[in-house]
C-alpha positions in Angstrom: 0.0 0.0 0.0 2.8 2.3 0.9 4.6 1.5 -2.3 1.5 2.2 -4.4 0.9 5.4 -2.6 4.5 6.5 -3.2 4.2 5.6 -6.9 1.0 7.5 -7.2 2.4 10.6 -5.4 5.5 10.5 -7.6 3.5 10.2 -10.8 1.2 13.0 -9.7 4.2 15.0 -8.6 5.9 14.7 -12.0 2.8 16.0 -13.8 2.4 18.7 -11.2 6.0 19.9 -11.6 5.5 20.4 -15.3 2.3 22.3 -14.8 3.7 24.4 -12.0 6.8 25.3 -14.0 4.6 27.0 -16.6 2.2 28.5 -14.0 5.0 29.8 -11.7 6.8 31.4 -14.6 4.1 33.2 -16.5 6.5 35.6 -18.2 8.9 32.8 -19.1 6.0 30.8 -20.6 5.0 33.8 -22.7 8.6 34.2 -23.9 8.7 30.5 -24.9 5.4 30.8 -26.8 6.7 33.9 -28.6 10.0 32.3 -29.5 8.3 29.2 -30.9 5.8 31.3 -32.8 8.4 33.6 -34.3 10.6 30.7 -35.2 7.8 28.9 -37.0 6.7 32.0 -38.8 10.1 33.2 -39.9 13.1 31.1 -40.8 15.3 34.1 -40.2 14.4 34.5 -36.5 16.3 31.6 -34.9 19.8 32.3 -36.2 22.8 33.2 -34.0 23.1 36.7 -35.5 19.4 37.5 -35.0 19.3 36.2 -31.5 22.3 38.4 -30.7 20.4 41.3 -32.3 17.5 40.6 -29.9 19.9 40.7 -27.0 21.4 44.0 -28.1 17.9 45.5 -28.7 16.8 44.4 -25.2 19.9 45.7 -23.5 18.9 49.4 -23.0 15.3 48.7 -22.0 16.5 46.0 -19.6 19.0 48.2 -17.9 16.4 50.9 -17.5 13.9 48.4 -16.3 16.3 47.0 -13.7 16.4 50.4 -12.1 12.7 50.8 -12.3 12.3 47.4 -10.6 13.7 48.9 -7.4 11.1 51.7 -7.6 8.1 49.5 -8.4 9.0 46.9 -5.8 8.8 49.8 -3.2 5.4 50.7 -4.6 6.6 53.8 -6.5 6.9 54.8 -10.2 9.6 56.5 -12.2 8.6 58.2 -15.5 11.9 60.1 -15.8 14.4 57.3 -16.7 14.3 57.9 -20.4 15.0 61.6 -20.1 17.6 61.0 -17.4 19.4 58.5 -19.8 19.5 61.1 -22.5 20.7 63.8 -20.2 23.5 61.6 -18.7 24.7 60.7 -22.2 24.6 64.3 -23.3 26.6 65.4 -20.2 29.2 62.8 -21.0 29.5 63.7 -24.7 29.5 67.5 -24.1 32.0 67.4 -21.2 34.4 65.1 -23.1 34.3 67.1 -26.3 33.3 70.7 -25.9 34.5 71.1 -22.3 37.7 69.1 -22.8 37.2 67.0 -19.6 39.1 63.7 -19.5 36.9 60.8 -20.7 37.1 59.0 -17.3 35.9 62.1 -15.5 33.2 62.7 -18.1 31.9 59.2 -17.4 31.8 59.9 -13.7 30.0 63.2 -14.3 27.4 61.3 -16.4 26.8 58.7 -13.6 26.7 61.5 -11.0 24.1 63.3 -13.2 21.8 60.2 -13.2 22.2 59.7 -9.4 21.5 63.4 -8.8 18.3 63.3 -10.8 17.2 60.2 -8.9 18.1 61.9 -5.6 16.0 64.9 -6.5 13.1 62.6 -7.4 13.4 60.8 -4.0 13.7 64.1 -2.1 10.6 65.5 -3.7 8.7 62.3 -3.0 9.9 61.8 0.6 10.2 65.3 1.9 8.2 67.3 -0.6 5.3 64.9 -0.2 4.8 64.9 -4.0 3.2 61.8 -5.5 5.8 59.7 -7.4 3.9 60.2 -10.7 4.1 64.0 -10.4 7.7 64.2 -9.2 9.1 62.0 -11.8 6.9 63.5 -14.6 8.4 66.9 -13.7 11.9 65.4 -13.8 11.1 63.9 -17.2 10.5 67.4 -18.6 13.5 69.0 -16.7 16.0 66.4 -17.8 14.9 66.4 -21.4 15.0 70.2 -21.4 18.5 70.3 -19.9 19.6 67.8 -22.5 18.4 70.0 -25.3 19.9 73.1 -23.7 23.3 71.5 -23.3 23.4 70.1 -26.9 21.6 73.1 -28.5 19.2 70.5 -30.1 22.0 68.8 -32.1 23.6 65.4 -31.6 27.1 65.4 -30.0 29.8 63.0 -31.1 30.6 60.4 -28.5 34.2 59.7 -27.3 35.7 56.7 -29.2 36.9 55.1 -26.0 33.4 55.0 -24.6 31.8 54.1 -27.9 33.4 50.7 -27.6 30.5 49.8 -25.2 28.4 49.6 -28.4 30.8 47.3 -30.2 31.4 43.6 -30.0 34.1 41.4 -28.4 35.8 39.0 -30.8 33.7 40.3 -33.6 30.5 38.6 -32.5 29.7 39.0 -28.8 27.9 42.4 -28.2 29.2 44.4 -25.3 25.7 45.8 -24.6 24.5 42.3 -23.8 27.4 41.8 -21.3 26.6 45.1 -19.7 22.9 44.1 -19.4 23.9 40.8 -17.8 26.2 42.6 -15.3 23.5 45.1 -14.4 21.0 42.2 -14.0 23.3 40.4 -11.6 23.8 43.6 -9.6 20.1 44.1 -9.4 19.5 40.5 -8.2 22.3 40.9 -5.6 20.8 44.2 -4.3 17.2 42.8 -4.1 18.2 39.5 -2.6 21.2 40.1 -0.5 21.3 43.6 0.9 19.5 45.6 3.5 18.2 48.2 1.0 16.8 45.4 -1.1 14.9 43.9 1.8 13.8 47.4 2.7 12.3 47.8 -0.8 10.1 44.8 -0.3 9.1 45.9 3.2 8.1 49.4 2.0 6.2 48.1 -1.0 4.4 45.5 1.1 3.3 48.0 3.8 5.0 51.3 4.1 3.5 52.2 7.5 4.4 48.8 8.9 8.0 49.3 7.6 8.2 52.7 9.3 6.9 51.3 12.6 9.4 48.5 12.3 12.2 51.0 12.5 13.0 51.6 8.8 13.9 55.1 7.8 11.5 55.1 4.9 12.2 58.6 3.7 15.9 58.0 3.4 15.4 54.6 1.9 13.2 56.1 -0.8 15.9 58.6 -1.7 18.4 55.7 -2.1 15.9 53.7 -4.2 15.3 56.6 -6.7 19.0 57.4 -6.8 19.6 53.8 -7.8 17.0 54.1 -10.6 18.9 57.3 -11.8 22.2 55.4 -11.7 20.8 52.6 -13.9 19.3 55.2 -16.2 22.7 56.8 -16.6 24.3 53.5 -17.5 21.5 52.8 -20.0 22.0 56.2 -21.6 25.7 55.6 -22.0 25.2 52.2 -23.6 22.5 53.7 -26.0 24.8 56.6 -27.0 27.6 54.2 -27.5 25.5 52.2 -30.0 24.7 55.4 -31.9 28.3 56.9 -31.5 26.5 60.1 -30.6 24.5 61.6 -27.7 21.0 62.3 -29.1 19.1 64.9 -27.0 15.9 63.3 -28.1 17.1 59.7 -27.4 15.1 57.2 -25.3 11.8 59.0 -25.6 9.0 56.7 -24.5 11.6 54.2 -23.0 10.2 54.8 -19.5 7.0 53.1 -20.6 8.9 50.1 -22.1 10.8 49.9 -18.9 7.7 49.9 -16.7 6.0 47.4 -19.1 9.1 45.0 -18.8 8.9 45.1 -15.1 5.2 44.4 -14.9 5.4 41.7 -17.6 8.2 40.1 -15.6 5.8 39.6 -12.7 6.2 42.7 -10.5 3.1 44.3 -9.0 2.5 48.0 -9.4 1.0 47.8 -5.8 4.6 47.0 -4.6 6.2 44.3 -2.6 6.7 41.9 -5.6 9.4 41.8 -8.3 12.7 40.2 -9.2 15.6 40.8 -11.6 15.1 37.6 -13.7 11.4 38.5 -14.3 12.4 42.0 -15.5 15.0 40.6 -17.9 12.4 38.2 -19.3 9.9 41.1 -19.7 12.5 43.1 -21.7 13.3 40.1 -23.9 9.6 39.7 -24.6 9.4 43.3 -25.9 12.6 42.8 -28.0 11.5 39.5 -29.5 8.1 41.1 -30.4 9.7 44.0 -32.2 12.3 41.9 -33.9 9.9 39.2 -35.0 7.3 41.7 -36.3 10.0 43.4 -38.4 11.1 40.1 -39.8 7.5 39.2 -40.6 7.0 42.5 -42.5 4.1 43.4 -40.2 2.8 47.0 -40.9 4.5 49.6 -38.6 1.0 50.7 -37.5 -0.1 47.2 -36.6 3.1 46.5 -34.7 2.0 48.9 -32.0 -1.4 47.2 -31.7 0.2 43.7 -31.5 2.7 44.8 -28.9 -0.1 46.3 -26.8 -2.2 43.2 -27.0 0.7 40.8 -26.1 1.6 43.0 -23.1 -1.9 42.8 -21.9 -2.0 39.0 -22.4 1.3 38.5 -20.7 0.2 40.4 -17.6 -3.2 38.5 -17.7 -1.3 35.2 -17.7 0.8 36.3 -14.8 -2.3 37.4 -12.9 -3.9 33.9 -13.4 -0.6 32.3 -12.3 -0.7 34.3 -9.1 -4.2 33.3 -8.3 -3.4 29.6 -9.1 -0.3 29.9 -7.0 -2.0 31.4 -3.9 -4.7 28.7 -4.1 -2.1 26.0 -4.3 -0.1 27.5 -1.4 -3.1 27.6 0.9 -4.1 24.1 0.1 -0.6 22.7 0.6 0.1 24.7 3.7 3.7 25.4 2.6 5.0 29.0 2.9 7.1 30.4 0.1 10.1 30.6 2.4 9.7 27.2 4.0 12.7 24.9 4.0 13.2 23.2 0.6 11.0 25.7 -1.2 14.0 27.5 -2.6 15.4 24.2 -3.9 12.1 23.3 -5.6 12.0 26.8 -7.1 15.5 26.4 -8.5 14.6 23.0 -10.0 11.5 24.5 -11.6 13.5 27.3 -13.1 16.1 24.8 -14.4 13.3 22.7 -15.8 11.8 25.7 -17.5 15.2 26.7 -18.9 15.7 23.1 -20.2 12.3 23.3 -21.8 13.2 26.5 -23.6 16.5 25.0 -24.8 14.7 21.8 -26.1 12.0 23.9 -27.9 14.5 26.3 -29.4 16.8 23.4 -30.5 14.0 21.4 -32.1 12.6 24.4 -34.0 16.1 25.4 -35.1 16.7 21.9 -36.5 13.5 21.8 -38.5 13.6 25.5 -39.5 17.3 26.2 -40.3 18.3 28.6 -43.0 16.6 31.6 -44.5 12.9 31.9 -45.3 13.1 31.6 -49.0 14.5 32.9 -52.2 12.2 35.8 -52.7 14.1 39.1 -53.3 13.5 41.2 -50.3 14.2 44.9 -49.7 14.0 46.6 -46.3 13.0 50.2 -45.9 13.3 52.1 -42.6 11.6 55.5 -42.6 12.3 58.1 -39.9 8.6 58.4 -39.2 5.2 57.6 -40.6 3.5 60.3 -38.5 4.0 62.7 -41.4 2.3 62.9 -44.8 5.6 63.4 -46.6 7.0 60.1 -45.5 3.6 58.4 -46.0 3.8 59.5 -49.6 7.4 58.3 -49.8 6.2 54.9 -48.6 3.4 54.7 -51.0 5.6 55.6 -53.9 8.1 52.9 -52.8 5.4 50.3 -52.4 3.9 51.0 -55.8 7.3 50.6 -57.4 8.1 47.4 -55.4 4.8 45.8 -56.5 5.6 46.7 -60.1 9.1 45.2 -59.8 7.8 42.1 -58.1 9.9 42.4 -54.9 9.0 42.0 -51.3 9.3 45.4 -49.6 9.2 45.6 -45.8 8.6 49.2 -44.5 9.3 50.1 -40.8 8.6 53.2 -38.8 11.5 54.5 -36.6 9.1 57.0 -34.9 11.9 59.6 -35.0 14.0 57.4 -32.6 17.6 56.9 -33.8 18.0 53.8 -31.6 14.8 52.2 -32.8 16.1 52.7 -36.4 19.4 51.1 -35.5 17.5 48.1 -34.3 15.5 47.9 -37.5 18.7 48.0 -39.6 20.1 45.2 -37.5 17.0 43.2 -38.1 17.1 43.8 -41.9 20.8 42.8 -41.9 20.2 39.5 -40.0 17.2 38.6 -42.1 19.4 38.7 -45.3 17.5 41.2 -47.3 18.9 41.9 -50.8 19.2 45.7 -50.1 18.2 48.3 -47.6 16.7 51.7 -48.0 17.1 54.0 -45.0 15.7 57.5 -44.4 17.8 58.5 -41.4 16.5 60.0 -38.2 20.0 61.3 -37.8 22.8 61.0 -40.4 25.5 60.3 -37.7 23.5 57.9 -35.5 22.5 55.6 -38.4 26.2 55.0 -39.3 26.8 51.9 -37.1 23.7 50.2 -38.5 24.7 50.9 -42.1 28.3 49.7 -41.4 26.9 46.4 -40.2 25.1 46.1 -43.5 28.3 47.0 -45.3 30.1 44.1 -43.5 27.3 41.7 -44.7 27.7 43.0 -48.3 24.1 44.4 -48.3 23.9 47.5 -50.4 22.3 50.5 -48.6 20.3 53.3 -50.3 20.0 56.6 -48.4 16.7 58.3 -49.0 16.1 62.0 -48.4 19.0 62.3 -46.0 22.6 61.2 -46.2 24.5 58.7 -44.0 27.8 59.8 -42.3 30.8 57.5 -41.7 29.4 54.5 -43.6 29.2 53.5 -47.3 25.9 53.8 -49.3 25.4 52.7 -52.8 23.6 56.0 -53.6 21.8 58.9 -52.0 18.4 59.7 -53.4 17.4 63.0 -52.1 16.1 66.5 -52.5 18.6 69.1 -51.3 17.2 70.3 -48.0 19.8 73.1 -47.8 18.9 74.3 -51.3 15.2 74.0 -50.4 15.7 76.2 -47.4 17.4 78.9 -49.5 14.5 78.7 -52.0 12.0 79.2 -49.1 14.0 82.3 -47.9 13.9 83.8 -51.4 10.2 83.1 -51.9 9.2 84.6 -48.5 11.6 87.6 -49.0 10.1 88.3 -52.4 6.6 88.2 -51.0 7.5 90.6 -48.2 9.3 93.0 -50.5 12.6 92.4 -48.7 11.6 93.8 -45.3 9.5 92.7 -42.3 9.6 90.5 -39.2 9.2 86.8 -39.3 9.1 83.8 -37.1 10.5 80.3 -37.8 8.8 77.1 -36.7 11.5 74.4 -36.4 11.2 70.7 -36.7 12.2 68.0 -34.2 15.4 69.1 -32.5 18.4 67.0 -33.4 17.0 65.7 -36.8 19.2 66.4 -39.8 16.1 67.6 -41.9 15.5 70.4 -39.4 19.1 71.4 -39.2 19.6 71.4 -43.0 16.4 73.3 -43.8 17.0 75.8 -41.1 20.7 76.3 -42.2 19.6 76.8 -45.8 16.9 79.3 -44.8 19.3 81.2 -42.6 21.9 81.3 -45.4 19.3 82.5 -47.9 18.1 85.2 -45.5 21.5 86.8 -45.3 20.8 88.5 -48.6 17.9 90.4 -47.0 19.2 92.4 -44.0 15.9 94.2 -43.5 14.1 91.0 -42.7 14.3 90.3 -38.9 13.8 86.9 -37.3 12.0 87.8 -34.1 11.4 84.2 -32.8 12.4 80.6 -33.4 10.5 77.8 -31.7 10.4 74.0 -32.3 7.0 72.4 -33.1 8.4 69.0 -33.9 7.0 68.7 -37.5 3.6 68.4 -36.0 0.4 70.4 -37.0 -1.1 70.5 -33.6 2.2 71.8 -32.0 2.5 74.3 -34.9 -0.9 75.6 -34.0 -0.1 75.9 -30.3 3.4 77.4 -30.8 2.1 80.0 -33.4 -0.8 81.0 -31.1 1.7 81.8 -28.4 4.1 83.6 -30.7 1.3 85.9 -32.0 0.7 87.1 -28.5 4.3 88.2 -28.0 4.9 89.3 -31.6 1.6 90.7 -33.0 3.4 92.6 -35.8 4.9 89.6 -37.5 4.5 89.6 -41.3 5.9 86.3 -42.3 6.3 82.7 -41.1 8.7 79.9 -42.3 7.8 76.4 -41.2 10.2 73.6 -41.8 7.4 71.4 -43.0 3.9 71.8 -44.3 2.3 70.3 -41.2 3.6 73.0 -39.0 2.8 75.6 -41.6 -0.8 74.5 -41.7 -0.9 74.7 -37.9 0.4 78.3 -38.2 -2.2 79.1 -40.8 -4.9 77.9 -38.4 -3.5 80.0 -35.6 -3.3 83.1 -37.8 -6.9 82.8 -38.9 -7.9 85.6 -41.3 -4.4 87.1 -41.2 -3.0 84.0 -43.1 -2.4 84.9 -46.8 -3.3 88.6 -46.2 -1.2 90.4 -43.6 1.0 87.4 -42.8 2.6 85.2 -45.5 3.4 81.6 -44.6 5.9 79.4 -46.4 6.0 75.6 -45.8 8.2 72.7 -46.9 7.4 69.3 -48.5 4.5 70.0 -50.9 2.1 67.6 -49.2 -1.5 67.3 -50.6 -2.9 69.3 -47.7 -0.1 71.9 -48.2 -0.9 72.2 -51.9 -4.6 72.7 -51.2 -3.7 75.5 -48.8 -1.5 77.1 -51.4 -4.3 76.9 -53.9 -6.7 78.5 -51.4 -4.2 81.3 -50.8 -3.8 80.8 -47.0 -0.4 79.3 -47.5 1.8 81.5 -49.7 4.2 78.8 -50.9 5.6 75.4 -50.2 8.9 73.9 -51.3 7.8 70.7 -53.0 10.0 67.6 -52.8 7.9 65.0 -54.7 8.2 62.4 -51.9 6.3 59.7 -53.9 8.8 60.1 -56.7 11.7 59.9 -54.2 10.4 56.6 -52.8 10.0 55.2 -56.3 13.5 56.1 -57.4 14.9 54.7 -54.1 13.4 51.3 -54.8 14.6 51.4 -58.4 18.1 52.0 -57.2 17.8 49.4 -54.4 16.9 46.7 -57.0 19.8 47.8 -59.2 22.3 47.7 -56.4 21.1 44.2 -55.3 21.8 43.0 -58.8 25.3 44.6 -58.7 24.3 47.0 -61.4 26.0 50.4 -61.5 24.1 53.2 -59.7 25.0 56.9 -59.5 26.5 58.0 -56.2 23.8 60.8 -55.9 20.3 61.0 -57.5 18.7 64.4 -57.0 14.9 64.7 -57.1 14.2 68.3 -58.1 12.7 70.7 -55.5 10.5 73.6 -56.6 8.7 76.4 -55.0 5.0 76.0 -55.4 2.8 79.1 -55.4 -0.7 79.8 -56.4 0.5 80.4 -60.0 1.9 77.0 -60.6 0.1 74.8 -58.0 -2.0 73.2 -60.7 1.1 71.6 -62.1 1.7 69.7 -58.8 -1.8 68.9 -57.8 
């Protein structure tokens, strides 16, 4: 009887262990499912190079998320980590280049900057009694603003010695992955083996009880947020190293990815729960999603939907796991910290890891090699939140369909690091050629150099690429276009007047080049005074708001130059009846809405670039380059000033 009972228990226990491995590791289960799904759907996913790409792309998010883990475990929130990362990298680059500070000291200053930002967050929360959401939201704005002030809105070259953090060891092992692992181990050590780590769990579980137990909660919170700032600084340095430049607009939105990674990894926003391994898995889930969706040619717009749905499902799975776990614990009567429970947890984790290895190995065996012989071209656009680039995409897609090639278009969302990830994904998937419309000409260099090493020709579209080889540049001349805009506006104003300039997204090469061309052209008209310059981020709504504010302080303005049509249309809306009468507005791009406004007379002129034609020519050259046919080093798409007199030729 005893033997039969033992056998029965052992058999039931074996089944239970398998079931509990999946239930007790909800995030890990979700990652396994994702890896299997992506491997089955794309033969390019489960290759050594692509898996290393996933690791690199997860690194910055994971390092940020490790710092955020401390905050969330203690029932707080930190929305400032993305901006603090950008500020720390900017401080490092500026101090090492412009200020002439030794590189080692510059790195120390960057780290101190991150810690100081976290310290201020903690002080505002502990002693200023501000809610964490408000305090860190304020720091988000302050740190981003300081980054723009220090850099003057332009990227700053990163020191070569520090940029090695973005390289590889032995030509294959990415340093960012090693940094991520090191920071993960430090996080696990702090959470599991230190007084401050235990304090985080105590504060998150019940802050009042922690205070009554003798913990100096206010001081502990300052240390916790300072740690978050330190990790953000490290993440910023790693990110800038990958891009070989400090981008003042880098890591925008990364705070949301970091929070999502922590929550997906099993932490509770209510506090008291969370671990480093779960956070790492959460960051990997996000990286696998983005990488896999790129490889599968999923629409850039649908990618955001899919990522949101998967995040929700992963958290739901984890919630169900917790409910099942609490029920099992109460029925078994075994406390989580009871003797032997740690050993069983380790065995379960090892079993889960073994399951992952077996699944990945099996899928790799049956799904080795590339996904087929179809000629593929990858196209990374700086943004699709702009009609100009939407038209470029449409022109490229029409030409690709005509040529019978598979064109994958991705949206970098004006994020240089996201574009670097997309170029890595294209390179590892073995596309025939790549078309890139850079967010920034310098930051895109490392990604293009990786494609160069893989003998994949790269076509630059609209903006050039620095410090890397491209087969050709298909572009309108932004500087020449800026000069044409200056001449057109000056001619309309009769060579005198006061004007305002609406600038594009700070740090982008398009904004710099158009602004430089306009300023150069304006030198010929000394009686025209620029009374204000303000960024409106190439956005119509922001153009409306900024122009509304500028009218209040400069009511006598007679002209407006906007670095794209979207901002120009926002300015027209703000000016109301003045637009086209007492105030002349000149835009840039020649978008359909811009041309309609020119025809209506509210917009005086627009510098038309013919984006659909640009996309078409880029694809034509990409196909030629893939066939090793000769292409011109530069292909210029003509730009013209469109006014009411000639708008019919463009409409």
